[in-house]
N, C-alpha and C positions, 0 to 999 in steps of 0.2 A: 337247354335244347335250342338248336339253331332253327329259326323260322325262315323258310325260303318263300319268296314271292313266286307267283306263277311264271313270270318271265325268267327268273333265275332257275327255277326248276326245269323249264323248257330248254334253257341254254345248256344245262348239264346233260339232259337227255339227248339233245342234238349232238353234242360233242361225243357222247358215248356211242351213239348210233353211227356217227361218221367214222369213228375209229374202227368199229366193228365191220362196217362196210368195206373199208380199205383193207383190213386184214383178210377178209373173205375174198375180196377181189384179187389180192396178191396170190392167194392159194388156188382159187378156182377160176379166175378170169372175170372180167367185167360183165360178160353176157350170161354168166351162170344164173339160173333162176333164183337161187338163194341171194345172190348179190343184187339182182333186180328187185326182189321183194324188200330187201334192206333199203335200197335206194328209194323205193316208194314210201316206205315207212318214214324215212328221213324227210322226204318231201312233205308229208303230212305234218310232221313236227315243225318244219320250217314255216309252213302256212299258218299253223296255230300261233307260232311265235310272232309272225308278221301281224296277224290280226290283234294279238295281245299288245304289241308295240304301238299300234294305232290307237288303242283305247287309252293307254297310259299317257 
């Protein structure tokens, strides 16, 4: 079984969330509430990654 570090896990989650956000934005527009929520979730992941990168 593959063991991922927290940083690797966050990178995967960030990429998945980013792709989802862009797909939703393409269909709904960048100001749609679903897209805004997705963007905010992405911000949280990016902040967590940034904090984890400082620790490592």
